[in-house]
C-alpha positions, 0 to 999 in steps of 0.5 A, spaced: 698 586 469 702 591 466 709 589 468 714 595 471 719 599 467 722 603 471 729 603 470 731 606 477 729 602 484 728 610 486 723 611 481 717 608 485 714 604 490 708 600 490 704 594 494 699 589 492 693 590 496 687 584 497 681 586 493 674 584 494 672 586 486 668 592 488 670 598 493 673 594 499 681 592 500 683 589 505 689 591 511 689 598 507 693 601 513 699 596 514 700 596 507 700 604 507 704 603 513 710 599 510 709 603 504 711 609 507 717 606 510 719 603 503 718 610 501 722 613 506 728 608 504 727 610 497 727 617 498 720 618 495 717 623 497 710 621 501 705 625 499 700 629 505 693 626 505 695 620 501 688 616 503 685 621 499 689 621 492 688 614 493 681 615 492 681 620 487 685 615 483 680 609 484 675 613 481 679 613 475 682 607 475 679 601 477 672 598 475 668 596 482 662 591 481 657 590 486 659 584 489 655 579 493 658 578 499 662 584 499 669 584 502 671 576 501 677 576 497 677 576 489 683 579 486 688 584 487 689 591 486 697 594 485 698 601 488 704 604 485 706 611 487 712 614 482 717 619 484 714 625 481 707 624 486 703 620 481 699 614 483 697 608 479 692 603 480 691 596 476 687 591 477 688 583 476 684 577 478 687 571 482 691 566 478 693 561 484 691 561 491 690 556 497 693 551 492 698 545 492 704 548 488 711 547 485 716 551 486 723 553 482 729 556 485 733 562 482 738 567 484 735 573 488 737 580 485 741 584 490 741 591 490 744 597 495 742 595 503 737 600 503 733 598 496 733 590 499 727 589 502 723 595 498 717 594 493 721 598 489 721 601 481 726 596 478 722 590 479 723 587 473 727 581 476 722 579 480 718 579 474 723 575 470 723 570 476 716 569 475 716 568 467 722 563 469 718 559 473 712 559 468 717 556 462 719 551 467 712 549 468 712 551 475 708 556 479 713 560 483 720 562 484 723 562 490 729 567 490 736 564 494 741 568 496 747 565 499 745 558 499 738 560 503 731 562 501 730 570 502 723 571 498 718 569 493 717 572 486 710 574 489 710 570 496 713 570 502 716 562 504 715 560 510 718 553 513 716 549 518 721 545 522 721 538 525 720 541 531 713 544 529 716 551 529 715 556 523 721 560 520 721 566 515 727 569 512 729 575 517 729 582 514 738 582 514 736 576 508 734 582 504 727 579 502 720 584 502 717 584 509 710 580 506 703 583 509 700 576 509 706 574 513 706 579 519 698 577 519 699 570 520 705 571 525 700 573 531 695 568 529 699 562 529 702 564 535 696 564 539 695 557 536 701 555 540 706 555 533 712 559 535 714 563 529 722 565 529 726 570 524 733 567 521 736 564 515 731 559 511 738 555 509 738 548 505 739 544 511 732 547 515 728 547 507 731 539 507 728 537 514 722 541 514 715 538 515 712 543 510 714 549 506 708 555 504 707 560 501 704 567 504 702 573 499 696 577 499 694 574 491 697 566 492 694 566 500 697 560 503 699 555 498 703 549 500 710 548 496 710 540 494 716 540 490 722 545 489 727 544 482 723 537 482 725 534 488 719 533 494 719 537 499 715 537 506 709 534 506 701 534 508 702 536 515 695 540 516 699 547 516 698 550 510 690 549 511 691 552 518 693 558 515 688 558 510 683 557 516 686 563 520 686 568 514 679 566 512 677 568 519 681 574 518 679 576 512 671 574 515 672 581 520 669 587 517 675 591 520 680 587 516 677 591 510 677 599 508 671 602 503 674 605 497 673 610 492 669 615 497 
C-alpha cells in the first residue's frame, strides 16, 4: 500500500472499498455518500459524474481478474480524490480479517473540528499508529483521546457492555464514521441488540463483554487484549457480526460492477 504523503488534510479525501478481486466493489453508494460529505467539509470540489470518472480510472489503475465466485470479499481498493480532481485507485490484499487480534492504544491525532472524523489528505498519523502497533507485535492501534476510544488505525471499535448493548463512539468524539459499522448497526438491532453512540471510556471497556474491530478490511475481529491486558471474552458477538456481514455480502445488491 502506498502511504499517503499529503501535508494538508484539505489536499485529498479518500475511502477504502471492499473488493472481490474482479470487477465488483461493495457498498459503493454508501462510500460515495460519505466521501462526498467529507469532501464538502474539506472544501474539495466534488466532480460531476463521479462514477464515470471512477470507472475510467479503474480501467487504467486496477488489475481485475476473473474470480469464481464473484462478489465475495477478496481485497480492498483505496479510492482517493485529490483537490485538483485527480482520482487515484490502489488495490491491496487483506492482512487480517475476522480473527482474534491484539491491540495497543496510542494518542488520537487531532485536527480542527471540521477535519476530525473525515478521511483526509493528512493521514500519516493513522499510518504511523498502524506501524507502531506492528512494531509492538500487535495487530491494531486503538486511538484514544481524553481517556476514551475514538477510532482505530483501520477499523471502528465497538464495545459490547455487560448488559449486552453495543456502543460506538459518537460523532462528537472525532472518529471516522465507519461504513462497516453503519452496515452492522441495523442488522444487530434487527436481532435485538441495542446500539448506542457515546464515549467509550475506560470503565466501559474494562467491564465489557467483548470489544470488536469493524472495518472493510478487518471484517469483524474480536480484540482479545489492549496494551497487553485481556479484555472482554469470547461471548459470540464478533461471530454474530461476521455472520451478519457474510449474509450482507451474499446479497447481490450489496455489490456494484466497476470499469464499465
